C-alpha positions in Angstrom: -10.8 -2.0 -12.9 -14.2 -2.5 -14.5 -14.7 -5.7 -12.4 -14.1 -3.7 -9.3 -16.4 -0.9 -10.3 -19.2 -3.4 -11.2 -18.7 -5.1 -7.9 -19.0 -1.9 -6.0 -22.1 -0.8 -8.0 -23.8 -4.0 -7.2 -23.0 -3.8 -3.5 -24.2 -0.2 -3.3 -27.6 -1.3 -4.8 -27.8 -4.3 -2.4 -26.5 -2.7 0.8 -26.9 1.0 0.3 -24.3 3.7 0.7 -21.4 3.0 3.2 -20.5 5.3 6.1 -17.2 6.2 4.2 -16.4 7.7 0.9 -15.5 5.4 -2.0 -12.6 7.0 -4.0 -13.4 8.0 -7.6 -10.2 7.1 -9.3 -9.0 5.7 -12.6 -6.0 4.4 -14.5 -4.1 7.0 -16.6 -5.0 6.9 -20.3 -2.4 5.1 -22.4 -1.8 4.0 -26.0 0.6 1.9 -28.0 2.2 3.6 -30.9 4.0 1.4 -33.5 6.4 3.0 -36.1 7.7 1.1 -39.0 10.8 2.5 -40.8 13.0 0.7 -43.3 11.8 -2.7 -42.1 12.4 -1.9 -38.4 9.3 -1.9 -36.2 9.4 0.0 -32.9 6.6 0.1 -30.4 6.2 2.8 -27.7 3.9 3.1 -24.7 2.4 6.6 -24.6 1.0 7.7 -21.3 -1.3 10.6 -20.4 0.8 13.6 -19.2 0.2 14.4 -15.5 1.5 17.7 -14.3 2.1 17.6 -10.5 2.2 21.4 -10.4 -1.5 21.6 -11.3 -2.8 18.1 -10.4 -1.1 17.3 -7.1 1.7 15.3 -5.7 2.7 11.9 -7.0 2.2 9.2 -4.4 3.1 5.5 -4.2 0.1 3.8 -2.6 0.9 0.1 -2.7 4.3 -1.6 -3.0 5.2 -4.8 -4.8 6.5 -6.6 -1.8 4.3 -6.9 0.2 1.4 -5.8 -2.0 -0.3 -3.8 0.8 -0.8 -0.1 1.6 2.3 1.8 2.5 2.4 3.1 6.1 3.6 6.7 5.5 0.4 7.9 3.8 -1.8 10.8 5.0 -5.5 10.2 5.6 -6.7 10.9 2.1 -4.0 8.8 0.5 -4.6 6.0 3.0 -8.3 5.9 2.0 -7.2 5.5 -1.7 -4.6 2.9 -0.7 -7.2 0.9 1.2 -9.6 1.0 -1.8 -6.8 -0.1 -4.1 -6.0 -3.0 -1.8 -9.7 -4.0 -1.9 -9.5 -3.7 -5.7 -6.6 -6.2 -5.7 -8.8 -8.7 -3.8 -11.6 -8.4 -6.4 -9.1 -8.8 -9.3 -7.6 -11.9 -7.7 -11.0 -13.5 -7.2 -12.3 -12.5 -10.7 -9.2 -13.9 -12.4 -9.6 -17.2 -10.4 -6.5 -16.4 -8.3 -4.3 -15.8 -11.4 -3.6 -12.1 -11.3 -4.0 -8.7 -9.7 -2.5 -5.3 -10.2 0.2 -4.4 -7.8 2.5 -1.4 -7.1 -0.3 1.2 -7.4 1.0 4.8 -7.6 -0.2 8.1 -8.9 -2.0 11.3 -7.9 -5.1 11.5 -5.7 -7.2 12.0 -8.8 -5.3 9.7 -11.1 -3.4 6.6 -10.5 -1.4 4.0 -12.4 0.3 0.7 -12.0 3.8 -0.1 -13.3 
C-alpha cells in the first residue's frame, strides 16, 4: 500500500485536494511466529485482534471474482471500496501487471486482504 499512498501524496501536491474524502485506512498488523520443538518447525500467522464490538462491523469490500466493489455497501463502505479498487489499479501498474491485492475486507478503520 506504500505505492498507493505515495501516488496519492504526489497527486495531492500536483493537483490539490479533491472534492471528496480520501479514506485513511491500513492493513492490519501481522507477524510470523516460528516455533521449533524436537526438530519440528511450525510457523503461524499472528494477526492484530479486531473487536467488532468496539471497532465496528466487519465488511467485505471487494470480492475475488470479479475484483470490484460489492454492490450491497452503504455510502461510507462504498467510498472505501472505491478507494481500494483504485489501489488495485496502482498495484497492478507498479508491479508491471503482475499482481494486485484482491478480496479486501475489514472494518471501516482497518482492513485486510485474505
